[in-house]
LOGU-15653 format. One record per residue (C-alpha): x, y, z; residue in three letters. Coordinates in steps of 0.1 Angstrom, whole numbers, plus 5000, padded with zeros to 4 digits. Layout:
<pt u="X" v="Y" w="Z" aa="ALA"/>
...
This chain:
<pt u="9175" v="8035" w="3090" aa="MET"/>
<pt u="9152" v="8062" w="3077" aa="LYS"/>
<pt u="9143" v="8058" w="3040" aa="ARG"/>
<pt u="9146" v="8087" w="3015" aa="TYR"/>
<pt u="9139" v="8089" w="2978" aa="LEU"/>
<pt u="9176" v="8095" w="2971" aa="LEU"/>
<pt u="9209" v="8087" w="2989" aa="GLN"/>
<pt u="9218" v="8113" w="3015" aa="LYS"/>
<pt u="9252" v="8124" w="3027" aa="ALA"/>
<pt u="9265" v="8122" w="3063" aa="GLY"/>
<pt u="9287" v="8148" w="3078" aa="THR"/>
<pt u="9325" v="8144" w="3080" aa="TYR"/>
<pt u="9338" v="8149" w="3116" aa="LYS"/>
<pt u="9373" v="8136" w="3111" aa="GLY"/>
<pt u="9363" v="8101" w="3123" aa="GLN"/>
<pt u="9369" v="8081" w="3092" aa="ARG"/>
<pt u="9398" v="8069" w="3071" aa="CYS"/>
<pt u="9397" v="8087" w="3038" aa="LEU"/>
<pt u="9427" v="8070" w="3020" aa="ALA"/>
<pt u="9417" v="8062" w="2984" aa="GLY"/>
<pt u="9383" v="8080" w="2986" aa="TRP"/>
<pt u="9371" v="8104" w="2960" aa="LEU"/>
<pt u="9365" v="8141" w="2966" aa="MET"/>
<pt u="9346" v="8168" w="2947" aa="SER"/>
<pt u="9333" v="8203" w="2952" aa="GLU"/>
<pt u="9301" v="8203" w="2972" aa="LYS"/>
<pt u="9276" v="8223" w="2953" aa="LEU"/>
<pt u="9250" v="8245" w="2969" aa="ASP"/>
<pt u="9221" v="8243" w="2945" aa="PHE"/>
<pt u="9189" v="8221" w="2944" aa="HIS"/>
<pt u="9190" v="8183" w="2946" aa="ARG"/>
<pt u="9172" v="8167" w="2917" aa="CYS"/>
<pt u="9163" v="8133" w="2903" aa="PHE"/>
<pt u="9159" v="8128" w="2865" aa="TRP"/>
<pt u="9140" v="8096" w="2860" aa="ASP"/>
<pt u="9152" v="8093" w="2824" aa="GLY"/>
<pt u="9120" v="8107" w="2810" aa="GLY"/>
<pt u="9097" v="8078" w="2820" aa="VAL"/>
<pt u="9071" v="8101" w="2835" aa="THR"/>
<pt u="9074" v="8130" w="2812" aa="ARG"/>
<pt u="9039" v="8143" w="2801" aa="GLY"/>
<pt u="9020" v="8121" w="2825" aa="LEU"/>
<pt u="8996" v="8135" w="2851" aa="PRO"/>
<pt u="9015" v="8139" w="2883" aa="LYS"/>
<pt u="8988" v="8121" w="2903" aa="SER"/>
<pt u="8994" v="8090" w="2882" aa="ASP"/>
<pt u="9031" v="8087" w="2892" aa="VAL"/>
<pt u="9034" v="8063" w="2922" aa="PRO"/>
<pt u="9062" v="8082" w="2939" aa="TRP"/>
<pt u="9048" v="8117" w="2934" aa="ALA"/>
<pt u="9042" v="8138" w="2964" aa="ASN"/>
<pt u="9006" v="8150" w="2960" aa="CYS"/>
<pt u="8998" v="8159" w="2996" aa="GLU"/>
<pt u="8993" v="8197" w="2989" aa="LYS"/>
<pt u="8983" v="8196" w="2953" aa="ASP"/>
<pt u="8948" v="8206" w="2961" aa="GLU"/>
<pt u="8960" v="8242" w="2962" aa="ARG"/>
<pt u="8967" v="8242" w="2924" aa="PHE"/>
<pt u="8939" v="8253" w="2901" aa="ILE"/>
<pt u="8951" v="8232" w="2872" aa="ASN"/>
<pt u="8963" v="8196" w="2872" aa="GLU"/>
<pt u="9001" v="8192" w="2874" aa="GLN"/>
<pt u="9020" v="8171" w="2849" aa="TYR"/>
<pt u="9053" v="8154" w="2854" aa="ALA"/>
<pt u="9084" v="8164" w="2835" aa="THR"/>
<pt u="9106" v="8135" w="2846" aa="GLY"/>
<pt u="9126" v="8160" w="2867" aa="LEU"/>
<pt u="9119" v="8157" w="2904" aa="TRP"/>
<pt u="9128" v="8173" w="2937" aa="THR"/>
<pt u="9141" v="8150" w="2965" aa="GLN"/>
<pt u="9107" v="8154" w="2981" aa="LEU"/>
<pt u="9088" v="8140" w="2951" aa="GLY"/>
<pt u="9076" v="8173" w="2936" aa="ASN"/>
<pt u="9079" v="8184" w="2900" aa="VAL"/>
<pt u="9105" v="8208" w="2886" aa="TYR"/>
<pt u="9086" v="8224" w="2857" aa="HIS"/>
<pt u="9114" v="8227" w="2832" aa="ALA"/>
<pt u="9106" v="8237" w="2796" aa="PRO"/>
<pt u="9104" v="8210" w="2769" aa="ASP"/>
<pt u="9133" v="8222" w="2749" aa="TRP"/>
<pt u="9155" v="8219" w="2780" aa="TRP"/>
<pt u="9142" v="8184" w="2788" aa="LEU"/>
<pt u="9149" v="8173" w="2752" aa="ASP"/>
<pt u="9186" v="8178" w="2760" aa="GLU"/>
<pt u="9187" v="8151" w="2787" aa="LEU"/>
<pt u="9196" v="8114" w="2783" aa="PRO"/>
<pt u="9172" v="8085" w="2788" aa="ASN"/>
<pt u="9190" v="8072" w="2819" aa="ILE"/>
<pt u="9183" v="8082" w="2855" aa="PRO"/>
<pt u="9205" v="8109" w="2870" aa="LEU"/>
<pt u="9211" v="8121" w="2906" aa="ASP"/>
<pt u="9226" v="8156" w="2909" aa="GLY"/>
<pt u="9220" v="8192" w="2916" aa="GLU"/>
<pt u="9200" v="8216" w="2894" aa="LEU"/>
<pt u="9220" v="8248" w="2892" aa="GLY"/>
<pt u="9241" v="8272" w="2872" aa="SER"/>
<pt u="9279" v="8275" w="2865" aa="LEU"/>
<pt u="9283" v="8301" w="2892" aa="LYS"/>
<pt u="9291" v="8297" w="2929" aa="ARG"/>
<pt u="9279" v="8312" w="2962" aa="GLY"/>
<pt u="9247" v="8320" w="2980" aa="VAL"/>
<pt u="9237" v="8346" w="2955" aa="SER"/>
<pt u="9240" v="8321" w="2927" aa="ALA"/>
<pt u="9217" v="8297" w="2946" aa="ARG"/>
<pt u="9192" v="8325" w="2950" aa="GLN"/>
<pt u="9192" v="8333" w="2913" aa="GLU"/>
<pt u="9187" v="8296" w="2904" aa="VAL"/>
<pt u="9158" v="8294" w="2929" aa="SER"/>
<pt u="9140" v="8322" w="2911" aa="LYS"/>
<pt u="9143" v="8304" w="2878" aa="ILE"/>
<pt u="9135" v="8268" w="2887" aa="ILE"/>
<pt u="9107" v="8272" w="2913" aa="LYS"/>
<pt u="9071" v="8277" w="2904" aa="GLY"/>
<pt u="9047" v="8261" w="2880" aa="ASN"/>
<pt u="9055" v="8282" w="2849" aa="ALA"/>
<pt u="9091" v="8279" w="2838" aa="PRO"/>
<pt u="9110" v="8311" w="2830" aa="LEU"/>
<pt u="9120" v="8296" w="2797" aa="GLU"/>
<pt u="9144" v="8324" w="2786" aa="GLU"/>
<pt u="9165" v="8318" w="2818" aa="TYR"/>
<pt u="9167" v="8280" w="2817" aa="TRP"/>
<pt u="9196" v="8284" w="2793" aa="HIS"/>
<pt u="9217" v="8291" w="2825" aa="GLU"/>
<pt u="9205" v="8258" w="2842" aa="ILE"/>
<pt u="9224" v="8225" w="2842" aa="TYR"/>
<pt u="9222" v="8192" w="2861" aa="ILE"/>
<pt u="9255" v="8187" w="2878" aa="HIS"/>
<pt u="9255" v="8149" w="2879" aa="VAL"/>
<pt u="9272" v="8129" w="2906" aa="PHE"/>
<pt u="9255" v="8096" w="2903" aa="ASP"/>
<pt u="9234" v="8073" w="2882" aa="ILE"/>
<pt u="9210" v="8058" w="2908" aa="PRO"/>
<pt u="9197" v="8023" w="2900" aa="PRO"/>
<pt u="9159" v="8025" w="2897" aa="LEU"/>
<pt u="9157" v="7991" w="2913" aa="GLU"/>
<pt u="9171" v="8007" w="2945" aa="THR"/>
<pt u="9153" v="8040" w="2943" aa="VAL"/>
<pt u="9119" v="8024" w="2938" aa="PHE"/>
<pt u="9122" v="7993" w="2959" aa="GLU"/>
<pt u="9090" v="7988" w="2979" aa="ASP"/>
<pt u="9092" v="8006" w="3013" aa="GLY"/>
<pt u="9080" v="8037" w="3032" aa="VAL"/>
<pt u="9093" v="8072" w="3030" aa="ILE"/>
<pt u="9083" v="8092" w="3061" aa="ASP"/>
<pt u="9102" v="8124" w="3064" aa="ILE"/>
<pt u="9091" v="8161" w="3069" aa="PRO"/>
<pt u="9070" v="8172" w="3039" aa="ASN"/>
<pt u="9071" v="8138" w="3022" aa="TYR"/>
<pt u="9052" v="8107" w="3034" aa="SER"/>
<pt u="9048" v="8080" w="3008" aa="LYS"/>
<pt u="9043" v="8042" w="3006" aa="ILE"/>
<pt u="9063" v="8030" w="2976" aa="LEU"/>
<pt u="9048" v="7999" w="2963" aa="LYS"/>
<pt u="9048" v="7985" w="2927" aa="GLY"/>
<pt u="9068" v="8014" w="2913" aa="CYS"/>
<pt u="9091" v="7991" w="2892" aa="LEU"/>
<pt u="9062" v="7972" w="2875" aa="PRO"/>
<pt u="9046" v="8005" w="2868" aa="TRP"/>
<pt u="9078" v="8017" w="2852" aa="ILE"/>
<pt u="9080" v="7986" w="2831" aa="GLU"/>
<pt u="9045" v="7993" w="2819" aa="ALA"/>
<pt u="9057" v="8027" w="2805" aa="GLN"/>
<pt u="9086" v="8011" w="2787" aa="ILE"/>
<pt u="9070" v="8016" w="2753" aa="TRP"/>
<pt u="9082" v="8052" w="2753" aa="HIS"/>
<pt u="9113" v="8047" w="2775" aa="TYR"/>
<pt u="9146" v="8030" w="2767" aa="ASP"/>
<pt u="9159" v="8024" w="2803" aa="TYR"/>
<pt u="9181" v="7994" w="2806" aa="ARG"/>
<pt u="9179" v="7979" w="2842" aa="PRO"/>
<pt u="9213" v="7983" w="2859" aa="GLN"/>
<pt u="9227" v="7961" w="2886" aa="PRO"/>
<pt u="9238" v="7979" w="2918" aa="THR"/>
<pt u="9274" v="7987" w="2913" aa="SER"/>
<pt u="9304" v="8002" w="2931" aa="ARG"/>
<pt u="9305" v="8040" w="2928" aa="TYR"/>
<pt u="9338" v="8038" w="2909" aa="GLN"/>
<pt u="9322" v="8017" w="2882" aa="SER"/>
<pt u="9291" v="8039" w="2881" aa="VAL"/>
<pt u="9312" v="8071" w="2877" aa="MET"/>
<pt u="9333" v="8056" w="2849" aa="THR"/>
<pt u="9301" v="8046" w="2830" aa="ARG"/>
<pt u="9285" v="8080" w="2837" aa="GLY"/>
<pt u="9314" v="8101" w="2824" aa="VAL"/>
<pt u="9313" v="8081" w="2791" aa="LEU"/>
<pt u="9275" v="8081" w="2787" aa="GLU"/>
<pt u="9271" v="8118" w="2794" aa="LEU"/>
<pt u="9299" v="8131" w="2770" aa="LYS"/>
<pt u="9273" v="8139" w="2744" aa="GLY"/>
<pt u="9250" v="8158" w="2769" aa="TYR"/>
<pt u="9265" v="8192" w="2777" aa="PRO"/>
<pt u="9234" v="8200" w="2798" aa="ARG"/>
<pt u="9245" v="8173" w="2823" aa="CYS"/>
<pt u="9282" v="8177" w="2832" aa="PRO"/>
<pt u="9295" v="8151" w="2856" aa="TRP"/>
<pt u="9309" v="8166" w="2887" aa="VAL"/>
<pt u="9347" v="8160" w="2886" aa="GLU"/>
<pt u="9359" v="8135" w="2912" aa="GLN"/>
<pt u="9395" v="8136" w="2925" aa="LEU"/>
<pt u="9411" v="8105" w="2941" aa="GLN"/>
<pt u="9428" v="8109" w="2974" aa="LEU"/>
<pt u="9462" v="8094" w="2982" aa="GLU"/>
<pt u="9464" v="8060" w="2999" aa="ASP"/>
<pt u="9481" v="8075" w="3030" aa="TRP"/>
<pt u="9456" v="8087" w="3055" aa="GLU"/>
<pt u="9476" v="8117" w="3068" aa="ASP"/>
<pt u="9483" v="8129" w="3032" aa="VAL"/>
<pt u="9446" v="8124" w="3023" aa="ALA"/>
<pt u="9434" v="8145" w="3052" aa="ALA"/>
<pt u="9457" v="8174" w="3041" aa="VAL"/>
<pt u="9444" v="8171" w="3006" aa="GLN"/>
<pt u="9409" v="8175" w="3018" aa="VAL"/>
<pt u="9417" v="8205" w="3039" aa="GLN"/>
<pt u="9436" v="8222" w="3011" aa="ASN"/>
<pt u="9409" v="8215" w="2985" aa="PHE"/>
<pt u="9382" v="8227" w="3009" aa="CYS"/>
<pt u="9402" v="8260" w="3015" aa="ASN"/>
<pt u="9406" v="8265" w="2977" aa="ASP"/>
<pt u="9369" v="8259" w="2971" aa="ILE"/>
<pt u="9357" v="8283" w="2998" aa="THR"/>
<pt u="9381" v="8310" w="2988" aa="GLU"/>
<pt u="9364" v="8309" w="2954" aa="GLN"/>
<pt u="9330" v="8313" w="2969" aa="GLY"/>
<pt u="9321" v="8276" w="2970" aa="GLY"/>
<pt u="9304" v="8257" w="2998" aa="GLU"/>
<pt u="9327" v="8228" w="3007" aa="GLY"/>
<pt u="9337" v="8193" w="2997" aa="VAL"/>
<pt u="9320" v="8160" w="2992" aa="MET"/>
<pt u="9338" v="8127" w="3000" aa="LEU"/>
<pt u="9329" v="8093" w="2986" aa="ARG"/>
<pt u="9339" v="8057" w="2991" aa="ASP"/>
<pt u="9346" v="8044" w="2956" aa="PRO"/>
<pt u="9336" v="8009" w="2967" aa="ASN"/>
<pt u="9302" v="8018" w="2981" aa="ALA"/>
<pt u="9268" v="8010" w="2966" aa="MET"/>
<pt u="9239" v="8034" w="2962" aa="TYR"/>
<pt u="9215" v="8033" w="2992" aa="VAL"/>
<pt u="9184" v="8055" w="2998" aa="CYS"/>
<pt u="9194" v="8064" w="3033" aa="GLU"/>
<pt u="9217" v="8088" w="3051" aa="ARG"/>
<pt u="9250" v="8070" w="3047" aa="VAL"/>
<pt u="9285" v="8070" w="3060" aa="LYS"/>
<pt u="9302" v="8063" w="3027" aa="HIS"/>
<pt u="9292" v="8097" w="3013" aa="MET"/>
<pt u="9302" v="8126" w="3035" aa="LEU"/>
<pt u="9300" v="8164" w="3033" aa="LYS"/>
<pt u="9326" v="8189" w="3046" aa="VAL"/>
<pt u="9312" v="8224" w="3051" aa="LYS"/>
<pt u="9334" v="8249" w="3068" aa="PRO"/>
<pt u="9317" v="8277" w="3087" aa="ARG"/>
<pt u="9328" v="8312" w="3097" aa="GLU"/>
<pt u="9323" v="8330" w="3131" aa="ASP"/>
<pt u="9307" v="8364" w="3137" aa="MET"/>
<pt u="9295" v="8382" w="3168" aa="GLU"/>
<pt u="9263" v="8402" w="3176" aa="GLY"/>
<pt u="9246" v="8419" w="3205" aa="THR"/>
<pt u="9215" v="8404" w="3220" aa="VAL"/>
<pt u="9185" v="8428" w="3215" aa="ILE"/>
<pt u="9155" v="8404" w="3219" aa="GLY"/>
<pt u="9140" v="8370" w="3219" aa="TYR"/>
<pt u="9113" v="8352" w="3198" aa="ILE"/>
<pt u="9092" v="8326" w="3216" aa="THR"/>
<pt u="9091" v="8290" w="3203" aa="GLY"/>
<pt u="9062" v="8267" w="3193" aa="ARG"/>
<pt u="9054" v="8231" w="3188" aa="GLU"/>
<pt u="9052" v="8218" w="3153" aa="THR"/>
<pt u="9043" v="8186" w="3135" aa="ALA"/>
<pt u="9080" v="8182" w="3125" aa="LYS"/>
<pt u="9090" v="8176" w="3161" aa="GLY"/>
<pt u="9097" v="8211" w="3176" aa="SER"/>
<pt u="9088" v="8212" w="3213" aa="LYS"/>
<pt u="9097" v="8248" w="3221" aa="LEU"/>
<pt u="9063" v="8261" w="3233" aa="LEU"/>
<pt u="9070" v="8282" w="3264" aa="GLY"/>
<pt u="9107" v="8286" w="3256" aa="LEU"/>
<pt u="9128" v="8309" w="3236" aa="MET"/>
<pt u="9127" v="8298" w="3200" aa="GLY"/>
<pt u="9154" v="8321" w="3187" aa="SER"/>
<pt u="9177" v="8349" w="3199" aa="LEU"/>
<pt u="9176" v="8383" w="3181" aa="VAL"/>
<pt u="9209" v="8399" w="3175" aa="LEU"/>
<pt u="9220" v="8432" w="3162" aa="GLN"/>
<pt u="9252" v="8428" w="3141" aa="LEU"/>
<pt u="9280" v="8454" w="3141" aa="ASP"/>
<pt u="9268" v="8467" w="3107" aa="ASN"/>
<pt u="9233" v="8474" w="3122" aa="GLY"/>
<pt u="9215" v="8444" w="3106" aa="GLN"/>
<pt u="9191" v="8423" w="3127" aa="ARG"/>
<pt u="9195" v="8385" w="3127" aa="LEU"/>
<pt u="9177" v="8357" w="3144" aa="GLU"/>
<pt u="9197" v="8326" w="3154" aa="ILE"/>
<pt u="9189" v="8293" w="3170" aa="SER"/>
<pt u="9209" v="8262" w="3180" aa="GLY"/>
<pt u="9203" v="8262" w="3218" aa="PHE"/>
<pt u="9196" v="8236" w="3244" aa="THR"/>
<pt u="9164" v="8236" w="3263" aa="ASP"/>
<pt u="9182" v="8249" w="3294" aa="ALA"/>
<pt u="9196" v="8278" w="3274" aa="GLU"/>
<pt u="9161" v="8286" w="3261" aa="ARG"/>
<pt u="9146" v="8293" w="3296" aa="ALA"/>
<pt u="9129" v="8327" w="3299" aa="LEU"/>
<pt u="9125" v="8350" w="3329" aa="GLY"/>
<pt u="9116" v="8386" w="3339" aa="HIS"/>
<pt u="9141" v="8414" w="3345" aa="THR"/>
<pt u="9122" v="8424" w="3378" aa="ASN"/>
<pt u="9130" v="8391" w="3394" aa="GLY"/>
<pt u="9131" v="8355" w="3381" aa="ASP"/>
<pt u="9095" v="8354" w="3370" aa="GLY"/>
<pt u="9102" v="8321" w="3352" aa="HIS"/>
<pt u="9066" v="8307" w="3356" aa="ILE"/>
<pt u="9050" v="8340" w="3344" aa="ALA"/>
<pt u="9074" v="8342" w="3315" aa="SER"/>
<pt u="9067" v="8306" w="3305" aa="THR"/>
<pt u="9029" v="8311" w="3307" aa="ALA"/>
<pt u="9032" v="8342" w="3285" aa="TRP"/>
<pt u="9054" v="8324" w="3259" aa="ALA"/>
<pt u="9028" v="8295" w="3258" aa="VAL"/>
<pt u="9001" v="8320" w="3250" aa="LEU"/>
<pt u="9022" v="8339" w="3225" aa="ASN"/>
<pt u="9042" v="8315" w="3203" aa="PRO"/>
<pt u="9065" v="8329" w="3176" aa="GLU"/>
<pt u="9062" v="8364" w="3191" aa="THR"/>
<pt u="9089" v="8388" w="3201" aa="GLU"/>
<pt u="9092" v="8391" w="3239" aa="CYS"/>
<pt u="9084" v="8424" w="3257" aa="PRO"/>
<pt u="9112" v="8444" w="3271" aa="ASP"/>
<pt u="9108" v="8430" w="3307" aa="ASN"/>
<pt u="9115" v="8394" w="3296" aa="MET"/>
<pt u="9148" v="8379" w="3288" aa="HIS"/>
<pt u="9165" v="8346" w="3283" aa="ALA"/>
<pt u="9183" v="8337" w="3316" aa="LYS"/>
<pt u="9217" v="8330" w="3300" aa="LEU"/>
<pt u="9215" v="8357" w="3274" aa="PHE"/>
<pt u="9206" v="8391" w="3289" aa="PRO"/>
<pt u="9200" v="8420" w="3265" aa="ARG"/>
<pt u="9232" v="8437" w="3256" aa="GLY"/>
<pt u="9255" v="8407" w="3260" aa="CYS"/>
<pt u="9277" v="8396" w="3231" aa="ARG"/>
<pt u="9274" v="8361" w="3216" aa="VAL"/>
<pt u="9293" v="8344" w="3188" aa="THR"/>
<pt u="9275" v="8324" w="3161" aa="PHE"/>
<pt u="9286" v="8303" w="3132" aa="LYS"/>
<pt u="9272" v="8308" w="3097" aa="TYR"/>
<pt u="9278" v="8297" w="3061" aa="ARG"/>
<pt u="9280" v="8324" w="3035" aa="GLY"/>
<pt u="9260" v="8356" w="3032" aa="VAL"/>
<pt u="9230" v="8366" w="3011" aa="SER"/>
<pt u="9230" v="8393" w="2984" aa="LYS"/>
<pt u="9221" v="8417" w="3012" aa="ASP"/>
<pt u="9250" v="8406" w="3033" aa="GLY"/>
<pt u="9229" v="8387" w="3059" aa="VAL"/>
<pt u="9247" v="8356" w="3073" aa="PRO"/>
<pt u="9230" v="8323" w="3062" aa="GLN"/>
<pt u="9224" v="8292" w="3083" aa="GLU"/>
<pt u="9234" v="8310" w="3115" aa="ALA"/>
<pt u="9234" v="8291" w="3148" aa="PHE"/>
<pt u="9247" v="8298" w="3183" aa="TYR"/>
<pt u="9283" v="8288" w="3189" aa="HIS"/>
<pt u="9292" v="8301" w="3224" aa="ARG"/>
<pt u="9288" v="8331" w="3246" aa="GLU"/>
<pt u="9315" v="8357" w="3244" aa="ARG"/>
<pt u="9333" v="8357" w="3278" aa="LEU"/>
<pt u="9360" v="8384" w="3274" aa="ASP"/>
<pt u="9337" v="8415" w="3275" aa="ASP"/>
């Protein structure tokens, strides 16, 4: 299994028994890891799990705050804010008390960058849903994911060497139910770190499934993102797991095809050079939107004055990430046709977020 710095959730597809599981609101903020303060004030380059691959772009040396992204980068929180955190590791989401895409955008403006906007950090909290055991998070191994490649070796001995200014008590890997019980108690005196409320599902599978659906409907009607499901008997693992699942409902919308953007190859695995990278739609409100989510066969390009597939492919290879001229089209999506896409929420400007192709509209 692929290794991550933190535990990652799988996607619920109705395939698992949820009886007796825990459910909570799925937040839409920024995943964070608080190491308990063990690295606070140290040069980032001295921290063995820090992601320093692109730090040469900074004029000044970066210093750790103890608060990390899931890709091993520093959240530059102000000192007064960090002083309000406990000396135990926390896994959660850095966000506000609001909901929705606009709330996420507001939080992003506050927490991103190297100079914290101190006057706005009063609005920021760590919504805690786990106390990850450092013995698991920093077990020797290799993280090799997009934007974060790191060999973790000797992190635990390194942490022990910092113990003179850190009061971490090593914790055995425990069932989530036990971790939650402990966490709720230990964080009572830390209002900056509210524990995300967990609700237990009934022991009957059919009843549990209805509970999840009703809860999900309530959350989304209030502007929330969805639901998280957890097996209370599972242990913390730094992989994408099946004992922690996300439920994210999406909405449908239609648009008219008005163009195409060519694809490209990337170091992250994209092999779309010579194909359509994204479809350009005009929404009924006049907005322009690019969507993806197509198979290679659906991405084939041609010319309107005949098939012209070879010529179109050659042009696309020479012009990656470029809007196609009017005489080119995607074979299965001619200009003017209507397509349906799925999306999750809209931005402040009303633009659908996380949009991807669902199906071609056939009743026009």
